[in-house]
KERO-272194 format. One record per atom (N, C-alpha, C): residue in three letters; x, y, z. Coordinates in steps of 0.02 Angstrom, whole numbers, padded with zeros to 5 digits, always signed. Each point is the difference from the previous one (the first is absolute). Layout:
<recs>
ALAXYZ;...
</recs>
This chain:
<recs>
MET+01679+04926-04309;MET+00042-00064+00017;MET+00067+00025-00011;ASP+00049-00006+00032;ASP+00077+00007+00002;ASP+00031-00057-00045;ARG+00049+00037-00047;ARG+00025-00074-00034;ARG+00037-00078+00071;VAL+00016+00026+00024;VAL+00020-00084+00026;VAL-00064-00025+00029;ASN-00054+00021+00015;ASN-00083-00058+00007;ASN+00006-00010-00078;ILE-00003+00054-00049;ILE+00003-00034-00058;ILE+00000-00067-00016;ILE+00083+00001+00006;ILE+00040-00042-00018;ILE-00021-00074+00036;HIS-00002+00034+00087;HIS-00023-00052+00045;HIS-00071-00049-00037;ASP-00047+00033-00003;ASP-00051-00037-00011;ASP-00019-00030-00097;LEU+00046+00017-00038;LEU+00029-00027-00053;LEU+00040-00037+00002;LEU+00048-00036+00050;LEU+00027-00045+00013;LEU-00045-00057+00033;ASP-00044+00009+00046;ASP-00047-00037+00008;ASP-00048-00047-00045;TRP-00023+00061-00044;TRP-00052-00025-00056;TRP+00034-00043-00020;ILE+00092+00012-00052;ILE+00031-00043-00007;ILE+00022-00071+00010;GLU-00020-00006+00066;GLU+00044-00067+00041;GLU-00074-00050-00001;THR-00066+00044-00006;THR-00032-00058-00009;THR-00041+00002-00062;HIS+00055+00020-00075;HIS-00026-00018-00046;HIS+00065-00008-00069;LEU+00060-00038+00037;LEU+00051-00041-00019;LEU-00037-00045-00030;ASP-00058-00047+00002;ASP-00015-00050-00036;ASP-00020+00022-00050;GLN-00016+00057-00021;GLN-00045+00054-00058;GLN+00034+00014-00044;PRO-00030+00012-00077;PRO+00057+00042-00047;PRO+00018+00072+00048;LEU+00024+00022+00003;LEU+00052+00064+00018;LEU+00024+00052-00036;LEU-00016+00027-00075;LEU+00007+00040-00038;LEU+00014+00071+00037;LEU+00064+00034-00012;LEU-00004+00064-00006;LEU-00035+00052+00018;ASP-00039-00002-00058;ASP-00066+00024-00029;ASP-00048+00018+00072;ASN-00006-00103+00007;ASN-00056+00006+00056;ASN+00021+00017+00068;VAL+00046+00000-00004;VAL+00050+00017+00081;VAL-00019+00089+00030;ALA+00010+00034-00087;ALA-00009+00032+00013;ALA-00076+00043+00018;ALA-00043-00032-00043;ALA-00061+00002+00002;ALA-00027+00007+00077;LYS+00012-00060+00014;LYS-00004-00015+00096;LYS+00014+00079+00029;SER+00082+00035+00002;SER+00031+00057+00036;SER-00049+00048-00030;GLY-00019+00042-00056;GLY-00028+00049-00004;GLY+00059+00014-00039;TYR+00053-00003+00000;TYR+00056+00039-00056;TYR+00022-00028-00073;SER+00019+00046-00006;SER+00043-00012-00079;SER+00047-00074-00002;LYS+00004-00040-00020;LYS+00051-00075-00013;LYS+00084+00047+00041;TRP-00002+00065-00050;TRP+00078-00030+00014;TRP-00015+00066+00049;HIS-00031+00048+00031;HIS+00002+00062+00059;HIS+00000-00085+00043;LEU-00031-00040+00014;LEU-00009-00060+00040;LEU+00075-00024+00011;GLN+00017-00032-00038;GLN+00068-00028-00022;GLN+00060+00049+00024;ARG-00019+00073+00026;ARG+00051+00024+00009;ARG-00013+00014+00100;MET-00056+00010-00014;MET-00014+00022+00093;MET+00013-00094+00025;PHE-00014-00052-00051;PHE-00009-00067+00053;PHE+00096-00023+00029;ARG+00042+00046-00050;ARG+00060+00006+00000;ARG+00019+00019+00054;SER+00000+00057-00006;SER+00027+00077+00045;SER-00041-00046+00073;THR-00058-00032+00017;THR-00015-00046+00063;THR+00037-00040+00014;THR-00004-00059-00059;THR+00019-00071+00045;THR+00087+00001-00045;GLY+00008+00028-00014;GLY+00087-00015-00039;GLY+00012-00047-00052;HIS-00089-00043-00006;HIS+00001-00050-00055;HIS-00034+00042-00050;ALA+00015-00034-00082;ALA-00041-00008-00040;ALA-00068-00014+00020;LEU-00060+00014-00042;LEU-00055-00016+00007;LEU+00004-00074-00032;GLY+00016+00000-00062;GLY-00008-00071-00047;GLY+00048-00054+00037;SER+00059+00012+00014;SER+00071-00048+00045;SER-00055-00024+00074;TYR-00026+00056+00050;TYR-00037-00018+00042;TYR-00043-00063+00005;ILE-00042+00016-00054;ILE-00072-00037-00035;ILE+00030-00097-00001;ARG+00053+00029-00068;ARG+00046-00076-00016;ARG+00012-00027+00063;GLU+00044+00036+00061;GLU+00049-00028+00050;GLU-00067-00057+00050;ARG-00034+00054+00007;ARG-00058-00022+00040;ARG-00051-00049-00011;ARG-00004-00002-00090;ARG-00018-00085-00026;ARG+00030-00041+00017;LEU+00056-00003-00013;LEU+00057-00041+00001;LEU+00001-00025+00066;SER-00005+00050+00049;SER+00000-00016+00082;SER-00056-00041+00026;GLN-00065+00001-00052;GLN-00028-00038+00016;GLN-00017-00058-00027;ALA+00015-00024-00059;ALA+00013-00042-00035;ALA+00063-00064+00055;ALA+00056+00048-00011;ALA+00039-00034+00063;ALA-00033-00050+00068;GLN-00047+00044+00023;GLN-00021-00008+00063;GLN-00079-00052-00023;ALA-00012-00011-00079;ALA-00036-00046+00001;ALA+00042-00058-00028;LEU+00054+00002-00029;LEU+00025-00071-00021;LEU+00037-00035+00059;ARG+00023+00034+00064;ARG-00011-00038+00049;ARG-00023-00017+00044;SER-00091+00020-00015;SER-00008-00032+00075;SER-00072-00025-00056;THR+00004-00008-00057;THR-00046-00048-00048;THR+00017-00041-00063;PRO-00013-00047-00007;PRO+00007-00062-00042;PRO-00003+00033-00086;ARG-00033+00063+00001;ARG-00034+00012-00062;ARG+00057-00005-00042;PRO-00008-00010-00058;PRO+00044-00001-00063;PRO+00023+00084-00025;ILE+00071-00006-00015;ILE+00016+00071-00008;ILE-00021+00019-00052;LEU-00033-00019-00057;LEU-00049+00045-00018;LEU-00054+00027-00005;ASP-00042-00045+00037;ASP-00032+00037+00053;ASP-00005+00077+00029;ILE+00050-00007+00032;ILE+00045+00065+00056;ILE-00013+00049-00049;ALA+00040-00026-00050;ALA+00034+00045-00050;ALA-00085+00073-00027;LEU-00020-00044-00012;LEU-00037+00020-00044;LEU-00057+00033+00059;GLN-00009-00039+00061;GLN-00046+00036+00049;GLN+00028+00096+00016;TYR+00066-00004-00003;TYR+00027+00068+00015;TYR+00020+00047-00074;HIS-00040-00021-00067;HIS+00003+00029-00035;HIS+00066+00017-00045;PHE+00044-00064-00005;PHE+00051-00001-00060;PHE-00018-00059-00056;ASP+00001+00023-00039;ASP-00005-00033-00057;ASP+00013-00065-00013;SER+00069-00015+00019;SER+00008-00094-00023;SER+00037-00002+00075;GLN+00007-00067-00002;GLN+00049-00020+00035;GLN+00082+00020+00003;PRO+00021-00009-00065;PRO+00062+00039-00013;PRO+00023+00060+00037;SER-00051+00042-00021;SER+00022+00081+00016;SER-00025-00005+00069;PHE-00038-00036+00039;PHE-00010-00023+00079;PHE+00076+00021+00033;SER+00023-00075-00051;SER+00064-00027+00031;SER+00056+00078-00001;ARG+00017+00009-00056;ARG+00021+00057+00000;ARG+00012+00046+00040;ALA-00063+00040+00035;ALA-00014+00035+00016;ALA+00015-00020+00097;PHE-00025-00065+00003;PHE+00025-00043+00086;PHE+00081+00002-00018;LYS+00009-00024-00029;LYS+00088-00027+00002;LYS+00028+00079+00022;LYS-00022+00049-00047;LYS+00038+00067+00010;LYS-00007+00013+00074;GLN-00052-00006+00018;GLN-00028+00051+00065;GLN+00044-00035+00067;PHE-00007-00075-00034;PHE+00021-00054+00089;PHE+00055-00051-00024;GLY+00029+00005-00043;GLY+00048-00015-00035;GLY+00011-00087-00016;LYS-00071-00015+00002;LYS+00002-00094-00042;LYS-00052+00005-00033;THR-00021-00047-00006;THR-00058+00006-00062;THR-00054-00032+00026;PRO-00067-00007+00003;PRO-00075-00028+00063;PRO+00019-00047+00017;ALA+00023-00040-00061;ALA-00008-00080+00048;ALA+00049-00005+00061;VAL+00068+00014-00022;VAL+00045-00017+00034;VAL+00000+00047+00078;TYR-00057+00074-00003;TYR-00024+00014+00045;TYR-00046-00058+00020;ARG-00039-00029+00011;ARG-00061-00034+00006;ARG+00049-00047+00052;ARG+00057-00028-00037;ARG+00023-00061+00026;ARG+00061+00020+00061;THR-00004+00048+00007;THR+00046+00023+00032;THR-00028-00016+00064;THR+00015-00040+00070;THR-00021-00018+00046;THR+00030+00051+00039;ARG+00049+00032+00009;ARG+00033+00046+00050;ARG-00031+00074-00011;TRP-00037+00032+00056;TRP-00018+00103-00010;TRP+00055+00017+00012;ASP+00041+00044-00038;ASP+00050+00045+00013;ASP-00035+00075-00007;VAL+00015+00031+00091;VAL-00033+00053-00031;VAL+00013+00041-00054;ALA+00042+00001-00023;ALA+00044+00044-00073;ALA-00042-00015-00060;GLU-00017-00074+00029;GLU-00068+00002-00081;GLU-00076-00006+00016;TRP-00024+00024+00057;TRP-00067+00067+00024;TRP-00033+00004-00064;PRO-00043+00006-00011;PRO-00048+00042-00034;PRO+00003+00064+00001;ALA+00015+00052-00038;ALA-00022+00056+00026;ALA-00071+00020+00030;GLN-00004+00053+00045;GLN-00042+00018+00018;GLN-00048+00057+00000;PRO-00048+00022-00005;PRO-00035+00061-00014;PRO+00052+00039+00016;VAL-00008+00052-00025;VAL+00038+00080+00027;VAL-00030+00026+00034;GLU+00030+00040+00051;GLU-00053+00052+00032;GLU+00024+00052+00011;VAL-00062+00051+00008;VAL+00008+00068-00015;VAL+00005+00033+00054;GLU+00044+00031+00029;GLU-00007+00036+00063;GLU-00007+00083-00009;ALA-00003+00025+00021;ALA-00008+00070-00006;ALA+00073+00028+00003;GLU+00047-00016+00059;GLU+00058+00031+00000;GLU+00065-00054-00017;PRO+00045+00022-00027;PRO+00045-00053-00034;PRO+00024-00044+00056;ARG+00021-00079-00026;ARG+00017-00037+00036;ARG+00081+00027+00031;HIS+00028-00052+00042;HIS+00053+00014+00022;HIS+00031-00049-00018;ASP+00060+00007-00010;ASP+00066-00042-00041;ASP+00005-00051+00092;ALA+00015+00007+00042;ALA-00009-00038+00066;ALA-00035-00006+00052;PRO-00031-00048+00000;PRO-00032+00002+00074;PRO+00020+00035+00047;THR-00055+00015+00023;THR+00009+00046+00083;THR-00019-00035+00059;LEU+00039-00004+00038;LEU-00024-00060+00085;LEU-00060+00049+00034;PRO-00032-00018+00055;PRO-00043+00056+00034;PRO+00065+00040+00048;ARG-00009+00032+00038;ARG+00037+00019+00048;ARG+00009-00043+00051;TRP-00053-00035+00010;TRP+00020-00061+00059;TRP+00046-00047-00016;TYR+00012-00024-00071;TYR+00063-00044-00019;TYR+00066+00027+00034;ALA+00003+00070-00009;ALA+00065+00014+00015;ALA-00010+00031+00059;GLY-00023-00024+00044;GLY+00016+00020+00083;GLY-00045+00035+00021;LYS-00045+00069-00041;LYS-00031+00040+00016;LYS-00079-00024-00015;PRO-00025-00002+00053;PRO-00075-00030+00015;PRO-00054+00071-00033;PRO-00052-00019-00048;PRO-00013+00072+00015;PRO-00055+00026+00033;GLU-00017+00043+00016;GLU-00055+00048+00060;GLU-00042-00035+00002;GLY-00029+00010+00085;GLY-00066-00052+00003;GLY+00008-00075+00004;VAL+00065-00032-00032;VAL-00017-00060+00028;VAL+00047-00044+00022;CYS-00052-00042+00040;CYS+00026-00035+00058;CYS+00056-00037-00007;THR+00068-00001+00035;THR+00063-00012-00015;THR+00010-00085+00020;THR-00039-00020+00045;THR+00023-00032+00057;THR-00029-00068-00023;TRP-00032-00032-00047;TRP+00006-00034-00037;TRP+00032-00016-00051;MET+00058+00060-00027;MET+00030-00010-00041;MET+00072-00025+00016;GLY+00021+00008+00079;GLY+00057+00012+00031;GLY+00044+00056-00018;LEU-00037+00078-00032;LEU+00033+00018+00033;LEU+00015+00062+00048;ARG-00037-00005+00049;ARG-00007+00049+00044;ARG+00058+00055+00011;
</recs>
């Protein structure tokens, strides 16, 4: 199994276990690699540090819970394995720029504040700029009927 597939499988596993204790030793044991090698492999494949990624994903899940449930902030903090409400609030404010209570009360959803989504691992590097299909530029792909597009 190549590195990309290993990290992809590990990301899937992490996503399903965010509400469980995820110590680096446990994640490394799941992967079958030493924690040092796994951290290097994870960073080189995703561009994120493993511990930071797990913390950001937990905070993102917590943010969704804050928006979608009336559960107490402490319960959400404990569900995502923060030691206390103050430590959760500090980490949350660092990531989202506002405390969990303020985030919950905010009625307007700003795209810039949306929680981080799981990282996607691709075999080829991502492009910085999106590319449009050729037919957007007036050159339909071969074999495509262009009459319905009005490109005759």
